[in-house]
VOGU-3710 file (C-alpha; in Angstrom, 3 decimals, decimal comma):
1> mclnryfiti> -42,533/7,242/6,770  -43,174/10,541/5,004  -40,134/12,119/3,335  -41,753/15,015/1,445  -41,044/17,524/4,215  -37,489/16,232/4,424  -36,899/16,782/0,691  -38,358/20,281/0,820  -36,036/21,184/3,699  -32,978/20,112/1,683
11> llcaafssls> -34,095/22,145/-1,326  -34,672/25,249/0,789  -31,209/24,907/2,319  -29,638/24,630/-1,117  -31,561/27,600/-2,451  -30,639/29,738/0,553  -26,954/28,926/0,189  -27,066/29,882/-3,483  -28,736/33,228/-2,814  -26,358/34,085/-0,006
21> aqkdttqqph> -23,222/33,355/-2,054  -21,049/36,314/-3,083  -18,649/36,794/-5,977  -15,054/35,657/-5,886  -12,375/34,492/-8,300  -13,075/31,345/-10,309  -11,534/28,155/-9,046  -8,828/26,505/-11,089  -9,819/23,159/-12,561  -8,372/19,980/-11,132
31> dleevvvtat> -6,285/17,597/-13,167  -8,789/14,784/-13,583  -6,108/12,301/-14,549  -4,524/12,543/-11,101  -7,498/12,607/-8,748  -9,900/10,015/-7,358  -13,289/11,150/-6,112  -15,057/7,881/-5,329  -13,029/6,810/-2,298  -13,653/9,965/-0,238
41> rtdnlsskvp> -16,315/11,940/-2,199  -13,702/14,679/-2,580  -10,836/15,235/-5,000  -7,768/13,351/-3,797  -4,560/12,226/-5,442  -4,761/8,447/-5,793  -1,492/8,047/-3,897  -3,005/9,881/-0,919  -6,119/7,695/-0,619  -5,689/5,125/2,198
51> vpvtvisrki> -7,943/2,448/0,649  -7,433/0,044/-2,292  -8,227/1,929/-5,494  -7,781/1,207/-9,205  -8,157/3,866/-11,902  -8,644/2,912/-15,561  -7,914/5,920/-17,752  -9,487/6,866/-21,068  -6,139/6,279/-22,735  -6,024/2,650/-21,564
61> idqmgsrrld> -9,634/2,070/-22,657  -8,823/3,397/-26,130  -5,665/1,312/-26,461  -7,545/-1,852/-25,477  -10,053/-1,342/-28,280  -12,939/-2,167/-25,939  -16,527/-1,317/-26,806  -18,573/-2,238/-23,706  -17,911/-1,891/-19,996  -17,703/-5,638/-19,320
71> evlreqtgla> -14,824/-5,949/-21,815  -12,788/-3,383/-19,863  -13,447/-4,755/-16,385  -12,753/-8,414/-17,204  -9,055/-7,531/-17,669  -8,571/-5,982/-14,218  -6,917/-7,761/-11,297  -9,373/-9,366/-8,888  -12,434/-8,859/-11,087  -14,342/-11,694/-12,739
81> lvadasgagh> -17,398/-11,655/-14,976  -20,367/-13,836/-14,067  -22,756/-14,916/-16,804  -26,455/-14,125/-16,647  -28,256/-16,674/-14,498  -30,702/-17,522/-17,260  -27,915/-18,950/-19,395  -29,326/-17,138/-22,408  -28,707/-13,490/-21,640  -26,467/-11,085/-23,469
91> gsglqlqgfd> -24,583/-9,762/-20,478  -22,477/-10,257/-17,397  -22,288/-9,198/-13,780  -19,139/-8,306/-11,860  -17,572/-10,398/-9,113  -15,180/-8,434/-6,855  -12,915/-9,973/-4,184  -15,066/-13,117/-4,272  -18,410/-11,343/-3,733  -21,379/-12,020/-5,993
101> paytmimidg> -22,315/-9,139/-8,362  -25,209/-8,130/-6,091  -22,718/-6,789/-3,527  -20,879/-4,313/-5,773  -22,405/-0,903/-6,453  -22,136/0,257/-10,075  -22,418/4,028/-10,484  -22,289/6,670/-13,202  -20,880/9,981/-11,980  -21,471/9,005/-8,374
111> qpligrtsgk> -25,071/7,832/-8,701  -26,173/4,164/-8,657  -27,492/2,253/-11,645  -30,549/0,050/-11,117  -32,104/-2,804/-13,040  -30,512/-5,979/-11,699  -31,538/-9,508/-12,660  -30,982/-12,042/-9,871  -28,626/-9,500/-8,302  -26,582/-8,982/-11,484
121> ldlsritvad> -26,413/-5,647/-13,262  -25,669/-6,296/-16,930  -22,420/-4,448/-17,693  -22,603/-5,110/-21,422  -25,466/-2,621/-21,690  -23,044/0,254/-20,925  -20,984/1,716/-23,760  -17,479/3,022/-23,069  -17,833/5,742/-25,713  -18,466/8,545/-23,221
131> ierieiikga> -16,255/7,345/-20,338  -13,418/9,544/-19,072  -12,139/7,051/-16,498  -13,315/4,242/-14,235  -12,601/4,222/-10,488  -12,749/0,918/-8,592  -12,797/0,977/-4,774  -12,370/-2,426/-3,129  -13,689/-3,214/0,323  -16,906/-2,286/2,136
141> ssclygsdal> -17,950/1,215/1,062  -21,319/1,492/2,810  -19,861/4,295/4,945  -20,273/6,631/1,967  -22,665/4,872/-0,395  -24,995/2,716/1,691  -26,508/-0,597/0,618  -25,131/-2,673/-2,290  -21,567/-1,430/-1,633  -20,668/-4,401/0,564
151> agvvniitrk> -17,845/-5,523/-1,743  -16,933/-2,150/-3,187  -17,812/0,445/-5,782  -17,239/0,853/-9,509  -17,765/4,488/-10,485  -17,927/5,398/-14,169  -16,807/9,005/-14,664  -18,126/10,430/-17,924  -16,170/12,819/-20,115  -16,027/16,455/-19,134
161> plsstsysag> -16,643/19,183/-21,727  -13,807/20,933/-23,527  -13,343/24,697/-23,519  -13,680/24,784/-27,308  -16,046/23,457/-29,945  -15,362/19,814/-30,740  -16,940/16,842/-32,403  -15,941/13,308/-33,296  -17,295/10,252/-35,065  -16,207/6,655/-34,631
171> lrygtyntld> -17,132/3,377/-36,281  -16,099/-0,177/-35,384  -17,038/-3,427/-37,074  -16,133/-6,976/-36,174  -16,947/-10,660/-35,782  -20,611/-11,733/-35,371  -21,592/-8,667/-37,456  -20,837/-6,503/-34,441  -21,228/-2,821/-35,224  -20,407/0,043/-32,870
181> atlegglpfn> -20,980/3,643/-34,034  -20,491/6,799/-31,970  -21,111/10,510/-32,561  -20,013/13,169/-30,067  -20,046/16,948/-29,994  -19,494/19,777/-27,533  -20,100/23,514/-27,605  -19,174/26,265/-25,092  -21,223/29,458/-25,008  -21,436/32,862/-23,346
191> hnkghislsg> -17,656/33,322/-23,063  -17,156/29,779/-21,730  -19,549/30,312/-18,825  -21,727/27,555/-20,179  -21,296/24,367/-22,143  -23,389/21,700/-23,737  -22,300/18,321/-25,091  -24,136/15,459/-26,756  -23,159/11,922/-27,656  -24,907/8,995/-29,277
201> nyyrtdgfna> -23,929/5,352/-29,608  -25,419/2,504/-31,640  -24,359/-1,089/-31,021  -25,536/-4,339/-32,533  -24,415/-7,977/-32,654  -25,716/-11,259/-34,014  -24,774/-12,971/-30,751  -23,092/-16,362/-30,624  -23,395/-19,877/-29,273  -20,744/-20,999/-26,771
211> npdaqqantv> -22,424/-24,376/-26,246  -22,234/-26,758/-29,249  -24,852/-29,012/-27,614  -27,448/-26,204/-27,798  -27,805/-26,053/-31,571  -31,107/-24,167/-31,615  -30,254/-21,269/-29,325  -27,465/-18,753/-28,929  -25,976/-18,487/-25,457  -25,643/-14,739/-26,112
221> lpynsytlqa> -28,686/-13,552/-28,016  -28,692/-11,086/-30,931  -29,412/-7,559/-29,789  -29,030/-3,901/-30,675  -28,880/-0,890/-28,400  -29,020/2,883/-28,600  -27,460/5,208/-26,029  -27,927/8,977/-25,943  -26,142/11,179/-23,410  -26,327/14,921/-22,808
231> ragyllnsrn> -24,547/17,241/-20,410  -24,922/20,939/-19,809  -23,492/23,366/-17,288  -23,576/27,051/-16,552  -21,490/29,244/-14,254  -24,151/31,371/-12,555  -21,481/33,508/-10,908  -18,004/33,013/-9,500  -19,393/30,965/-6,594  -22,269/28,991/-8,083
241> rlnfsarwah> -22,483/26,494/-10,900  -25,418/24,489/-12,197  -24,855/21,170/-14,015  -27,269/18,845/-15,738  -26,788/15,405/-17,285  -29,073/12,828/-18,839  -28,579/9,345/-20,255  -31,089/7,230/-22,155  -30,416/3,711/-23,375  -32,695/1,322/-25,255
251> lqqsndygyt> -31,784/-2,305/-25,905  -33,764/-4,681/-28,103  -33,125/-8,412/-28,121  -34,748/-11,186/-30,113  -34,236/-14,863/-30,794  -36,028/-17,894/-32,181  -35,281/-21,226/-30,563  -36,679/-24,601/-29,593  -38,683/-24,144/-26,398  -40,504/-27,358/-25,406
261> qgittsdkts> -41,689/-30,410/-27,328  -40,286/-29,156/-30,623  -42,163/-25,846/-30,582  -40,226/-22,926/-32,085  -40,769/-19,754/-30,105  -40,127/-16,094/-30,752  -38,591/-14,271/-27,770  -38,494/-10,462/-27,921  -37,159/-8,306/-25,089  -36,924/-4,540/-24,769
271> ekdlnimatl> -34,896/-2,763/-22,055  -35,038/0,980/-21,409  -32,727/2,798/-19,013  -33,057/6,487/-18,103  -30,773/8,521/-15,802  -31,203/12,238/-15,083  -29,093/14,274/-12,660  -29,100/17,958/-11,724  -26,361/19,409/-9,512  -26,023/22,835/-7,900
281> enrlrdssql> -22,495/23,571/-6,648  -22,037/26,455/-4,207  -18,826/27,876/-2,817  -19,768/29,737/0,349  -18,186/32,838/1,834  -15,995/30,811/4,203  -14,639/28,834/1,190  -16,603/25,728/2,168  -18,489/23,904/-0,558  -22,109/22,836/-0,768
291> ktqyyltryg> -23,392/20,480/-3,435  -27,061/19,639/-3,960  -27,949/16,754/-6,264  -31,230/15,414/-7,535  -31,111/12,066/-9,322  -33,869/10,197/-11,133  -33,413/6,820/-12,752  -35,853/4,432/-14,372  -35,213/0,941/-15,676  -37,828/-1,145/-17,445
301> tneeisnkgt> -38,083/-4,343/-19,453  -40,794/-5,950/-21,554  -40,559/-9,565/-22,716  -42,861/-11,377/-25,125  -42,546/-15,117/-25,801  -44,881/-16,560/-28,421  -45,309/-19,663/-30,561  -43,629/-18,688/-33,823  -45,870/-20,967/-35,861  -49,262/-19,984/-34,421
311> gvalednfft> -48,481/-16,581/-32,922  -50,049/-17,623/-29,602  -48,488/-15,810/-26,646  -46,774/-18,054/-24,092  -45,460/-15,335/-21,769  -45,798/-11,563/-21,524  -43,710/-10,052/-18,719  -42,798/-6,547/-17,666  -40,515/-5,023/-15,018  -40,344/-1,322/-14,067
321> qymnrlelqy> -38,164/0,192/-11,344  -37,814/3,843/-10,339  -35,411/5,605/-7,987  -35,571/9,239/-6,875  -32,691/10,528/-4,761  -32,025/13,943/-3,266  -28,725/14,626/-1,510  -26,968/17,577/0,093  -23,194/17,345/0,632  -21,031/19,828/2,538
331> nkqlytslmf> -17,219/20,036/2,410  -15,055/22,310/4,516  -11,333/22,554/5,057  -10,852/22,834/8,813  -7,461/24,298/9,647  -4,881/23,197/7,074  -4,845/19,494/7,812  -8,471/18,374/8,241  -11,099/18,087/5,523  -14,646/17,587/6,786
341> tggvggtles> -17,308/16,016/4,576  -20,921/15,554/5,581  -24,130/14,786/3,805  -27,845/14,080/4,186  -30,359/12,768/1,726  -33,308/10,576/0,963  -34,302/7,949/-1,579  -37,681/6,860/-2,894  -37,794/3,581/-4,826  -40,662/1,772/-6,476
351> leatrytekr> -41,001/-1,477/-8,401  -43,804/-2,953/-10,432  -43,527/-6,243/-12,324  -45,452/-9,240/-13,589  -43,887/-11,434/-10,907  -44,960/-9,153/-8,026  -48,466/-9,097/-6,633  -48,642/-5,288/-6,536  -46,532/-2,159/-6,859  -43,922/-1,983/-4,099
361> nmesifayvq> -42,289/1,091/-2,566  -39,234/1,640/-0,407  -38,262/4,864/1,390  -35,019/5,701/3,133  -33,088/8,610/4,565  -29,367/8,762/5,255  -26,667/10,931/6,768  -22,896/10,558/6,721  -19,833/12,320/8,102  -16,171/11,897/7,239
371> gdwkvgekig> -12,922/13,408/8,380  -9,725/13,311/6,308  -6,891/14,268/8,661  -3,342/14,738/7,381  -1,114/14,264/10,421  1,941/15,919/8,995  3,454/14,804/5,697  3,807/11,129/6,577  0,508/10,092/8,168  -3,055/10,412/7,007
381> vlgglrydrn> -6,187/9,202/8,815  -9,600/8,842/7,203  -12,627/8,097/9,362  -16,302/8,086/8,602  -19,759/6,995/9,761  -23,022/6,621/7,871  -26,557/6,216/9,199  -29,332/4,715/7,052  -32,980/4,474/8,008  -35,266/2,396/5,803
391> niygdqlspk> -38,996/1,881/6,168  -38,586/-1,875/5,571  -35,290/-3,051/7,093  -34,832/-0,381/9,801  -31,681/1,402/10,979  -28,087/0,686/9,931  -24,749/2,179/11,015  -21,698/1,786/8,780  -18,324/2,975/10,161  -14,950/3,018/8,427
401> lavrytpnem> -11,381/3,841/9,467  -8,335/3,996/7,202  -4,717/4,977/7,816  -1,930/5,925/5,416  1,748/6,036/6,397  4,395/7,356/3,999  7,851/7,188/5,636  9,578/8,278/2,431  8,975/8,815/-1,278  9,573/5,161/-2,099
411> infkasvgrg> 6,946/3,413/0,010  3,405/4,059/1,125  1,533/1,840/3,612  -2,273/1,636/3,707  -4,697/-0,115/6,057  -8,455/0,101/6,473  -11,347/-1,541/8,270  -15,012/-0,945/7,555  -18,498/-2,291/8,055  -20,898/-2,631/5,159
421> fkapdfrqsy> -24,422/-3,858/4,630  -26,721/-4,961/1,850  -30,447/-4,629/2,277  -32,749/-7,423/1,051  -33,910/-6,592/-2,464  -37,457/-6,458/-3,767  -37,163/-9,965/-5,195  -36,223/-11,554/-1,868  -39,029/-9,770/-0,036  -41,914/-9,507/-2,508
431> lsftnaqvgy> -41,483/-11,943/-5,392  -44,475/-14,170/-6,130  -43,671/-16,217/-9,213  -44,588/-19,600/-10,681  -42,743/-20,809/-13,768  -45,493/-21,803/-16,179  -43,339/-24,139/-18,274  -41,403/-25,916/-15,497  -43,729/-25,584/-12,523  -41,650/-24,377/-9,568
441> tvlgteefga> -42,731/-21,440/-7,372  -40,673/-18,713/-5,657  -42,182/-16,647/-2,822  -40,533/-13,643/-1,189  -40,606/-13,580/2,594  -43,302/-10,892/2,781  -45,503/-12,827/0,325  -44,833/-16,253/1,787  -47,785/-16,695/4,142  -50,491/-15,614/1,722
451> glqqlqdage> -48,801/-17,239/-1,276  -48,403/-20,629/0,377  -51,985/-20,556/1,643  -53,210/-19,792/-1,878  -51,312/-22,801/-3,265  -52,710/-25,029/-0,512  -56,269/-23,853/-1,166  -55,767/-24,694/-4,864  -54,636/-28,227/-3,945  -51,140/-27,761/-5,373
461> ivsvlpaasr> -49,163/-28,638/-2,218  -48,261/-32,192/-1,229  -46,356/-31,313/1,930  -44,985/-28,286/3,775  -41,413/-28,878/4,921  -40,113/-28,007/8,427  -37,935/-25,288/6,857  -41,103/-23,258/6,223  -41,200/-22,341/9,925  -37,944/-20,401/9,442
471> irslsperst> -39,416/-17,896/6,979  -39,638/-14,395/8,420  -38,732/-10,846/7,441  -35,138/-10,707/6,251  -32,309/-8,808/7,915  -29,633/-6,935/5,943  -26,480/-8,865/5,126  -23,423/-7,401/6,819  -19,681/-7,579/6,273  -16,586/-6,463/8,114
481> synagftltp> -13,871/-5,657/5,595  -10,131/-5,535/6,328  -7,472/-4,337/3,888  -3,753/-3,775/4,447  -0,977/-3,255/1,959  1,684/-1,046/0,499  2,791/0,759/-2,652  6,491/0,593/-3,465  8,086/2,904/-6,016  11,825/2,085/-5,997
491> trkvkieanv> 12,389/4,106/-9,180  10,368/6,460/-11,325  9,756/3,596/-13,770  8,768/0,801/-11,370  5,687/0,551/-9,173  4,589/-2,407/-7,023  1,324/-2,629/-5,088  0,244/-5,365/-2,695  -2,938/-5,707/-0,652  -4,128/-8,372/1,788
501> frndvtdlin> -7,901/-8,475/2,248  -10,459/-10,291/4,345  -14,238/-9,983/4,364  -16,349/-11,659/7,053  -19,998/-11,766/6,044  -22,950/-12,631/8,255  -26,667/-13,120/7,602  -26,123/-14,079/3,961  -29,488/-14,648/2,308  -29,954/-18,179/0,968
511> titvaektng> -32,654/-19,794/-1,133  -34,274/-22,806/0,559  -36,992/-25,346/-0,301  -40,102/-24,915/1,864  -42,763/-27,142/0,231  -43,343/-29,943/-2,282  -45,881/-29,465/-5,080  -48,215/-32,015/-6,639  -46,453/-31,556/-10,009  -43,201/-32,873/-8,526
521> wqvysyvnvs> -41,544/-29,462/-8,221  -40,833/-27,297/-5,178  -41,710/-24,004/-3,541  -38,726/-21,821/-2,656  -38,209/-18,846/-0,362  -35,360/-17,002/1,394  -33,747/-16,996/4,851  -30,780/-15,402/6,616  -28,594/-18,385/7,465  -25,089/-18,348/6,119
531> karmqgvevn> -21,757/-16,935/7,124  -18,972/-16,535/4,594  -15,354/-15,465/4,498  -13,567/-14,101/1,430  -9,868/-13,542/1,948  -6,727/-13,375/-0,109  -4,004/-11,195/-1,517  -3,635/-8,991/-4,587  -0,390/-7,877/-6,202  0,009/-5,415/-9,082
541> aswqllrglt> 3,230/-4,210/-10,673  4,209/-1,973/-13,588  7,555/-1,305/-15,207  8,352/1,251/-17,878  10,862/-0,748/-19,885  11,572/1,987/-22,433  10,045/5,323/-23,296  6,498/4,497/-24,375  6,809/0,783/-23,516  5,169/-0,383/-20,263
551> lsggyqllya> 4,869/-3,887/-18,851  2,316/-4,498/-16,090  0,783/-7,466/-14,368  -1,444/-8,516/-11,514  -2,340/-11,584/-9,469  -5,080/-12,463/-6,987  -5,143/-15,408/-4,584  -8,657/-15,944/-3,221  -10,200/-18,254/-0,632  -13,988/-17,909/-0,572
561> knrdvtdsik> -15,792/-20,291/1,752  -19,172/-20,681/3,397  -18,416/-20,908/7,118  -21,545/-22,992/7,715  -19,884/-25,702/5,634  -16,514/-25,489/7,392  -18,166/-25,436/10,842  -20,222/-28,539/9,987  -17,149/-30,406/8,714  -15,112/-29,475/11,786
571> agqgayasit> -17,902/-30,602/14,124  -18,437/-33,827/12,191  -22,191/-33,350/12,122  -24,837/-31,499/10,198  -25,649/-31,273/6,484  -22,027/-31,238/5,318  -20,479/-33,896/7,581  -20,307/-36,638/4,933  -19,014/-36,889/1,396  -19,600/-39,328/-1,475
581> dnsghtrtsr> -16,771/-40,148/-3,882  -16,982/-41,204/-7,531  -17,402/-44,877/-6,601  -20,459/-44,105/-4,473  -18,641/-44,678/-1,169  -19,663/-42,329/1,666  -17,183/-41,196/4,308  -16,694/-38,411/6,842  -15,877/-35,026/5,277  -12,494/-33,415/5,806
591> esdyygienr> -11,742/-29,693/5,663  -9,493/-30,331/2,665  -12,490/-31,735/0,760  -14,182/-28,329/0,613  -12,912/-26,346/-2,371  -14,918/-23,181/-1,803  -18,004/-21,274/-2,931  -19,146/-21,895/-6,509  -17,843/-19,762/-9,373  -14,786/-18,461/-7,474
601> srhmgnlrlf> -11,313/-19,017/-8,919  -8,537/-19,469/-6,402  -5,987/-18,010/-8,829  -6,434/-15,125/-11,269  -3,816/-13,065/-13,049  -3,005/-10,806/-15,955  0,021/-9,618/-17,915  -0,120/-6,563/-20,197  2,293/-4,840/-22,557  1,419/-1,368/-23,853
611> yeykpwglna> 3,479/0,515/-26,413  3,156/4,070/-27,740  5,457/5,870/-30,175  4,159/9,436/-30,307  6,263/10,709/-33,277  4,504/8,175/-35,512  1,175/8,236/-33,678  1,506/4,501/-33,158  0,186/2,411/-30,243  -0,131/-1,313/-29,585
621> svranyrgky> -1,011/-3,691/-26,776  -0,806/-7,387/-25,954  -2,769/-8,612/-22,909  -3,134/-12,019/-21,305  -5,783/-12,734/-18,649  -5,802/-15,972/-16,681  -8,664/-17,370/-14,649  -7,988/-20,538/-12,658  -10,400/-23,438/-12,354  -13,544/-22,929/-10,320
631> gysdtngnlf> -16,410/-25,054/-9,048  -19,467/-25,031/-11,261  -22,045/-27,274/-9,582  -22,544/-29,939/-6,924  -23,035/-33,244/-8,757  -22,682/-35,841/-5,974  -25,213/-34,402/-3,529  -22,773/-33,320/-0,777  -24,240/-29,777/-0,892  -20,768/-28,233/-1,262
641> iddydrfvkg> -18,065/-28,119/-3,940  -15,507/-30,915/-3,617  -13,079/-32,733/-5,913  -15,856/-35,036/-7,158  -18,032/-32,199/-8,507  -18,114/-30,353/-11,828  -15,412/-27,731/-12,387  -14,663/-25,237/-15,144  -11,045/-25,654/-16,210  -8,619/-22,749/-15,959
651> ytllnasvgk> -8,067/-20,771/-19,138  -6,137/-17,810/-20,546  -7,578/-15,139/-22,838  -5,038/-13,481/-25,113  -5,973/-10,082/-26,588  -4,068/-7,660/-28,813  -4,569/-4,313/-30,540  -2,645/-1,941/-32,814  -3,586/1,622/-33,698  -2,306/4,578/-35,696
661> tflnnrlavq> -3,240/8,274/-35,780  -2,964/10,657/-38,730  -3,477/14,353/-39,465  -2,320/15,667/-36,074  -4,285/13,017/-34,169  -7,561/13,899/-35,862  -7,872/10,555/-37,618  -7,318/7,270/-35,774  -7,555/3,678/-36,999  -7,288/0,529/-34,901
671> lavdnitghm> -7,381/-3,243/-35,291  -8,088/-5,433/-32,257  -8,310/-9,183/-31,702  -9,831/-10,644/-28,531  -9,450/-14,261/-27,410  -6,778/-14,999/-30,015  -6,697/-18,711/-29,129  -10,457/-19,000/-29,688  -11,111/-20,581/-26,280  -14,777/-21,441/-25,629
681> dafipnlagr> -16,542/-23,432/-22,932  -20,156/-24,591/-22,726  -20,208/-23,547/-19,056  -19,151/-19,960/-19,887  -22,100/-18,839/-22,046  -20,931/-15,221/-22,424  -17,401/-16,027/-23,640  -17,118/-15,640/-27,412  -14,481/-17,343/-29,519  -11,906/-15,374/-31,472
691> vynagitwkf> -13,267/-11,881/-32,144  -11,823/-9,394/-34,634  -12,831/-5,748/-34,830  -11,543/-2,743/-36,737  -12,323/0,875/-36,009  -11,872/4,372/-37,366  -12,362/7,658/-35,504  -12,362/11,261/-36,698  -11,884/14,046/-34,143  -12,146/17,776/-34,697
701> vkq> -11,448/20,558/-32,223  -11,960/24,211/-33,132  -9,307/26,303/-31,421
//
């Protein structure tokens, strides 16, 4: 598929619209604290959006004393952090409504971040220093954002420039020699027609060891990172505005630990992340809006493992991924009650890595339409459809329909249904990797035939299993998402939200064993086999007890089960029809034996108290986050999690912070304590013990 002509057409359309625009009065800015853009790709009051949405404001982030994105998200209802699969990483992925991290799209200013490891995008690599707010949309969002939005979307909205010169500096220091330093500055020019802002962040930590049995290695490795961000914008005329943003992050990680047979190794990893976006916003003569965006992102890693004593290299790996995206979006208010949104675009992706036989490319084009119809004051209907065409996995259609009903000012009902998809990733299609130290091999479906033949020719295969005949090109995973709930506001000080959700997933991609090797290990590949269902209920409530004092809490009940397991148990036959107890006795499985998919807690909750006394510039918070027990691994060979397997016990994290401002809010100091009880667990490698940190920030704004 050739997309060059397609890209050129979009650029010509954007250029033509800009040249044809005529002068008019400048639009008034929107109140960013009250609008949500992620759910509909247009500015909407959060109360008017008919889908589940959570907004985390800058004020809340500051009061929490958080430094990295994972610290903020772990305290939100229905979100859980999943440790890096290697067990020795520094970061975490995000689990949403029971979905693995691979199914949630993480974006910055509406554009996706890349660079996932085993489907997880490390959230600890993202500083919160430049974040204005975070918008979380739950439920399939492929209608607007395509693949990887099967579970939902987390959109990080960066800070917008001020209309006056400003700068600030902040410094935090805490446990494990953790240091977080930030510099920010902004400058308007040419009578406020243009602006430029810059920010820089430095973060370092010694890491920690959450597993006392692993004395020679930290479960979170020492690392340091640098993040630079720049934004610029210029009002070309009253109808046209050009914006530019760039973000560069560099993370360096190192550790010395026992590797095999008493050898001490030196492990050095470097990660580099680059994001560049240019946007041309046009307001046409009929008051419709046209936005053209070009987005480039690159993520790369280099890892060197060597014998510390001899200096001999044991491994030298690299990974480089690029994404180029061009998109044209059109918004028009039809009549007074219908907002039309449409868009077209294309994406070029490439990946090159040690574990892939050659450089791989993926090309796709997409188009979407959406109508937001306000049927009077009480009813709103949102409908949309997206079409994706990919040169590898073909055509996909993703529809969505949502309804809002507001009978009075006290209550607001919401319901939505949508279809989402997740395309197979490069790893599942093209990986060709043999672990040199252990000996197992993983082959992507497109590499399977040639890779297996090469192993057979080398005499490394003992037997090819019958499952090998099932390997073929993968299909996208699909989900139908249902959400229904209400928001109740009985008084100005009390707000209650409830949402029932269900996600039915088909064609889940599983890892299976396809051959036995002469070294006693296996060859693995991937197939579409499983069905899954994630369903439950979420409740959130907030109550302003006194002026400046707010109590809030949330709870999620989740049932996440592989339907292949439940079907086998019901039928009394197949791989899951029997179970072995602790005494070694085997019996027929019952539905009640199956606890659910690994790493999913049935119960999660939080309780938070925030206090602010503005006359004294004082703020404080106390927050408790509970995660119920969850299955960790199958230990009795039943191939599913049951009462006889290994579980991680439920636990509560208690966090607190207190802050004070001086000199008309120019100077701020804060002390924060996370995990006050010091809870640690060997099976939660990214959970530190008690962590203290203190910070000071100086802000200056020239009026």
